[in-house]
N, C-alpha and C positions, 0 to 999 in steps of 0.2 A: 635515436630510437626509431624503429621501423614504423611506418605509417600503414595502418590496416584498412582494408575494405570490409565494411560491416553492413549486414542487412538486419533490420530489426522489425519485429511485428508484435503488436499487443492485441488489437481487436479491430474488426471491421464494423462493429455495431455503432460505435460513437466516434465523432470527430475528436481531434486533439488540438487544443485543450478540450476537456469534456464539456458537454452542453450544460446549461444552467440546471441546477437541481440534481445532477448526477455526480455522485462521489465514487470514484473508482481508482483506488490508490495505484495500481499498476500503470495507469496512464501517466500520472504525475511523475512516478519514479522513472519510467522509461524515457520520457521527454527530457527530464533534467539530466539524466545520465548521458543521453545521446548528444545533447547540446554541449556538454562538457567534453565528451570525446571528440566532437567536431572542433571545438575550440583548441584542442591539443593537436589538431592536424590530421586526425583520422577521417576517412571518407565514409559517411554514413547514409545509406539508403533507408529511409523510414517509410515502411508500407502502412498506409492508413487511408480511410475513405476520403472522398472529395471534401474539401473545405478544411482539412487539417493543416496545421503548421507547427513545426518544431525548429527553433532557432539553430541555424548552422547546418541543417540536414537537407538532403535531397529528398523531397517528398514524392512518393509514387502512389497514386490513388487508383490506377488501373481503370479509371473512368467509372468507379463504383461509388454510389452514394452511401452515406451512413445508414445502416439498416434501421436504427431506432426511429429515425424521422421519416422513413419511406416504406415501412412495413405495410401499412394499410394500402398505400398506392400500388405497391408491387404485388401483394399477396391477399388483399382483401382484409376484412376485419378478423380479429383473433377469434370471434365467435364462430367463424366458418371453418376453423381448424382446431384439431385437438392438440393437447399439449405435446404429444410426441411429434406431430408434424411441425409445430413451431420450433421445437428444439433442433429438428433436422435442418430446417431452413437456416437457423443461426449457425449451425456447424458448417453447412455447405458454403455459406457466405464467407466464413473465415478460411475455409479450405481452398477457395479460389485464390485468395491472396497467398496462402502457403504454397500452393502448387506453382505459382509464378516465381516465388522466391527460390524454390528448389530447382526449378527449370533454369534459372539464371546461375544458380550455384553449380549445376552440372557443367555449365560452360566455363567454369573457373572464375566467375566474376567476383566471388567473395572469399575472404580469408576466414571469416567467422560469420555464422548466422546466430542471432540472439533472439530467442523465442520466449514469449510469456505464456500463451495458452498451450501448455505442453501436451494435453490430452489429444489435441487435434493435429499436432505436428509430428508425433512419434512415427507414423508410417512413412512420412516423407523423408525425415532425416535419416532413418535407418537405411533407406535406399541410396542415399548420396553420401557414401562412406568417405569420400575424399575431402569433404568439407566439414569441419567441426561445428557442431550445434551446441549452444549453451542454453539451458532452460533455467529461468528463474522461477522457483517454486513459491507461489504467493499464498497457497492454501494449506491447511493442515494435510498431512500425508496419511490418508486413510489406507487401510490394508489393501483395498481393491486397487487403489492407485499404485501402490508399491508393487503389487503383483504385475500390473501392466508395464510399469517401468522395467521390471525384470524381464518380462517376455520380449519386449522390444529392444532390450539392451544391445548396444553395439559400441565399438571402440571410439567412434567419433562423437558420441553423445556425452554431455557433461552437465551434471546436476548442481545447481547452486541453491543452497538453503539461505533464508534470510535471517535466521537465528539458529543457534545450536539447539535450542528447545524444540524447534520445528522437526528436528531429526528423530526425536524420541518415538514418533509414531512408526518409523521405519528405519531403525538403526543399521540394518543390514545393507541398505543401498550404498552404492559407491558414489560418494559426493566428491566434487572437485574443489569446493570451497564453501565457506559461509561468508557472505558479504551482506552487511547490514544495509537496509534502505537508507538513502541519504536525502536530506532536505536542503533547499536553497536558503542559506543563512540570510541573504539579503531580503527575503520575503518575511522574515520573522525577526523584527527589530527588538533588541534587548531593552529592558527597562528595569532600573534598580528600584523603582517605586511601584506601588500597586494600590488598587482600591480594596474595599472590604467585602469581596464576594468570592465564592467558590464557583468553579465552572465544570460542567459535564459537557463533552462534545462527542458525538457519535450517533450511530443508528439507535433509534428508540425501540430497542428489543430487549428481551429478558437477558440474553447472553451478555449484553453490554453492562448490565447492572444499574440501570437508571434509577430504579426504585431504591436500591441500596445506597446510591449517592444521596437521594432525598433523605433517607433515614440518618445517614451520617451527618448531614447538614443540620437536621433537626436536633440531634443529640448535642450539638455544639452551639445551637442558636444562630447559625450562620445563614447568610443569604446564599442562594444557589441559583445560578443561571444555567438553563438547559438549552443547548443548541444541537439540532439534529434533524434527521429526515422528517418529512411531513407526518404529522400524527395520524395514525389510523390503527384499527384493529382492537382486539380485546385487551391486549397488554396496556395500550394507551388509555383506553376507556376505564379499565378497572384499577390499574396500579398508578398511573401517572396523573391523569387529568384531575381526579378527586383530591390530589395532594398539592395542586398548584395554589399559590397564595401570594400575598404581598412580598413574602420572603423567598418563595420558590417560584421562579418565573421561567416560562418557555419563551425563548427568543425567536424561534423559527429555524428554518433550514439555512444557516449562514454560509455563504460561499467561502471556500477555503482561504482565499486571500484576505477577506474581511474578518475571518475568524481570528487572525493574528492580533487584531485590536483587543478582542476579548481575552485571548491568552495573556497578552502583555499586561493587562490591568487586573487579572485575577490574582488572589493571594495563593491559590493552589488549584490544580486541576485534579478532579477525582476520576479514577479509572478502575472501578470495581468489577472487572471482567469475571465472567462465570464460565469461561471456556479457554482452551489452550491457544490463544491468539499467537500466530507466528511472528508478527511484528506490529506494534502499535504506533503508527505515525503520529497519533495525537500526543503521545508522551514526548517524542522527540521535538515536535513543533512547539509544545508548551515550554519545555526546558530551554529551547533556543531563545525564547523571549525572556528567560530568567525565572520562569514560573515553576515552582516545585510540583511534583506529581505524587499523589498518594494513591497507591494501586494495590489490588489483590495480587498476591504472588503467583500467578499462573502464567503459563506460556512463556513469552519472551520477557516478561516484566523484570525478573532479576538481572537480565542482561542489559536492560536499558536504564532502569532506575537504580542508582547507587544508594542503598538504604542508609538513611541518616546523613547523607551528603547532598543529594539532589531531590530528596523527598523521602517517603517512607513506604515500605512494603508491609501490607496488613493482611491478616488472615480472615478478618470478618469486619462487620460494620463497627463494632465497638473499638477495635484496634484502629480502624480508619479515623474514627472520631478522636482517638488519642493522638494520632498523627496531626490532625488539624490543630489541636491545642499546642503542638510543639513546633509549629511552623517558624517561629522566631529563631530556631536553631539552624535553619537552612540558609545558605548563602545563594542569592540569586545569581551572582557571578559564577559560582561553581556549577550551577545548572547550565548556563550558557557554554561554559568551557567544556563540559562533558560532551555536549552535542557537537561542538566544533572539532573535538578530538576523535569522536567515534561515529557520528551519524550525519555528517555533512555530505553534500554532493561531491565535494572533492575527495573525501575518504572513500565513498562508494565508487567513484570513477577510478581511483587508484587500484581498488580491488579487481574491478572488471578488466581494466587495462592490463594488469599483471597476468590475469588468467588468459585473456585473449592472446597476448603475445606468446605465452607459454605453449598453448595448444595449436596455434596456427602454423601453417607451413613456413619454413625458413626461407 
């Protein structure tokens, strides 16, 4: 197999691994993918701010510090800048990295450039037509985004969706592949046994359905542990905090690696999303531990959860409660097997490696 020269970029705002308290899925996905590609013998330049590390990759920081830790030092307090100025600074910080990547691409250094912040890279990749650029689309594809993808369209640009459901927002775009996000199976150990609690993990916002998880737990008299971003705002104060009790407990903002313990010991993970989520890593992580997922059937859910086999797909809180009552029908081994077959780092790397080899110069 040909060995490829790959440049990758996610963000200049955070170090990799992400700082404590920051949950940003593209960082985890990109670092796991690049480590596996490097293990397979490909040469990977990973562009990221100073202090970053990704196993097996050549790290290039351009002597740039992570913006999140240095913003005040470099640009003063946020109160001295309006929101538009702050966004411009973040964009320009990223674009410095992108300009260096494509400067090197022009000289023929790379076979493939793999970019995650597509909005900021479009003008650069369009001008470097001899090097293929692959974009992984992590967000829902709104019409305005699709319009810009179409405006900047060129033969060397390749769009990768992370689920087929993600494409529904812009079915007319030319996609090169759907490649599911993958997780490191070693970080999510399987357990055939479990404790007597349900788990919700994610951002504590209305779109994630935290309140609906509480309602479903109450209907079945179940314990519910809630893990997620630090509590703040009206949603927390009005919908979540008043409902905490001896049975409904907030655990705090649990780091991803420690979250595996709670996945492994839960009888099920509740995922009552109220938006078209492109890919829910929580579902794959839970099932890798053998834990069934009961989710509302929106976005990528029907592609990740096999209804009646690795959990249940519900249409509302009442149906979610019915799923909780039927958990004894689900094989925890089947949950693990589904992730190993479809959502592991190995499967993700297979997909990208195949695409990279196909589009790169012979």
